[in-house]
C-alpha positions, 0 to 999 in steps of 0.5 A: 500499500503507498504511503500518503505522506510520501506521494508528491502531486506533480508540479508544473514542468515542460512535459507537465502542465496542472491546468486550474480553471482560470488560473491559466494565464498565470502559467502562461508567462512562465510557458512563454519563456520556456515552451513557445517553440512547441506547437503542441503547448500553443495548442493547448493553450489556445483551447484553455483560453477558449474554455475559460471564458466566463461571465463576471459581475458585481458581487450580489449581496443578498437580498438587498441587490440583485445580480444583474446578468444571467449566468452562462451555462457553464460559469467556471471551467469543469474539471475532468475526472482523472489524473495525468490524463493525456490529450488527443492530439497533444502528446507529452502533455498530461492533465491533472485537476485537483485541489486541497482545503488549504487551496480553496479560496472565497466565493465570488458571484460568477467566478474569479481566479482566486477560488482555485477549484478543482476536485477534492476528495471527502471520505463520506461525500466522494469526489467533489467538483468545486467548479460544479458546486460554486456554479449551481450555488450562483444559479440558485442565487441568480433564480432566487432573485428573478423570482423574487423580483417578479413575485408581485407580477406573479410570473417569470419568463426567461430565455436561457440561450441553447444548449442542445437547443433552445432553452425556456423557463416559465414560473407561475408564482403563487401569492402565498409563497413564502421566502423559503418556497421561492429559495427552494424553487430556485434551487430545484430549477439550478439542479434541473438546469444542471441535469440537463446539462449532463443529458445535453452533452451526452447528446453532443452539445459543447462549449467548444465548437468541435470538442465533444464533452461526452467524456465528462456527461454523468461523470461520478462526481458532477451530480452530487457536486451539483446538488450540493452547491444547490443546497449550499447556495439555498442555505446561503440565501437564508444567511444574514451574511452577504452572499459570497461571505456566506457561501465561503463559510458553508462550503468550509462547514460542508467540506469538514463534515464530509471529512475532505482529505487535507491535501492535493496528494490525498486526493490524488492517491483516492484518484488513483485507487480507482483507476481502471475501475471508475476511469482510465488512463489508457484513453485520452481526452476528449475521448468518451471511454475515459469514464468506466462508470457514470452516475445516472441515479439523479432524482430523487435523492443522490449517495456519493461513490466512496473509494473503498477503504477510505472511510472509518468504520463509523462513517456513514455516506452523506445522501442529499435530497432533491428540493421537492416540495413546498412549505405546504407540500405541494410539489415545486415541479408544477409551478414551473416549466422548463422548456428545450426544443431539441436539436437534431443531435437527439434521437427524438423519434426514438424516444418520443414517437407519439410527438410531432413538435421537438419540445420536451420539459423537465418532466420528460428527463427520465425518458432522455435518462432511460435512453442514455443508459440503454446507450451506455449498455449497449456500448459496454455491450459491444466493448465486451464483444470486442475484447473477448474476440481479441482475446479468444480469436478461435472462437465463433 
């Protein structure tokens, strides 16, 4: 067994680049002095520039002032699950996106380089992607302020852009909704949008044109990180502290309660412990075959995936529950509709043979998730057959 204290996470050098969301510019000066003669690195950094474009806004202080711009569909750069990952067509470059308790910085609405995001392992909450977590906290805050602002009008409509097709939100706001009801509805909508991101990327949606994102769709840490971010956002909105300060403190509380590991080396080892079980280094990003396991159980509660042997006997997993009800027991789902007009990449006729228009809502997610599960099963079956033919060439 490896001694965790002796493990050192690889640092920046010519043949290894540790990329973190937003801090790529900090590496660029060092990079340009030593490696500009390498075309592969130029290409890598071009991709990094495109993938780290985010919207910035004045930090909101809830509930007095409202965040003005709508968040981008992906605010912060998401992290790839795995360590020392190779990139397709860029030999010699490896990717590791992990962080630690000592590195994680204060929360900033819509992101900031000082957040130091990445993946961190926790013994009862599994792997947590801090970028996903913060994104969903901010989406929850944004949606809450929009609902609150339109409460007197009793309705809200927002065009949410395109991701696998056009996205639109329509909300009916009952007059008897209290503040907690509005917070919970914002959280539920934010979580549904995070599930849609996983669905859409499975069916071909991507932030960067021609760079597929199926490799990270339903990654085992994504849904749990998303829902944890929603819960943190909902708690921050009930705090008397300014939003960003509240989120910062609540993140620290949750990471402590989830028994997050103390340094990057431990997260590195936890990743290594599930290599060739949950993920593989045999494939290069952005291959969809990098992930060997995916988390498709996204409603109504989420159970984290824990690395075997890393938690104590008296520790139990920390399950999270999706907010679904109002304070008086009504389903939140009946008060809003997320509408998606699907693009041609979805096998629409196969999933919805009874429909003519390519429009769906959050109530149709079960069919989409079932199709993802079917496709995964088929791919796994085909992979086993190929391996069997290779290992047993004489078998008919």
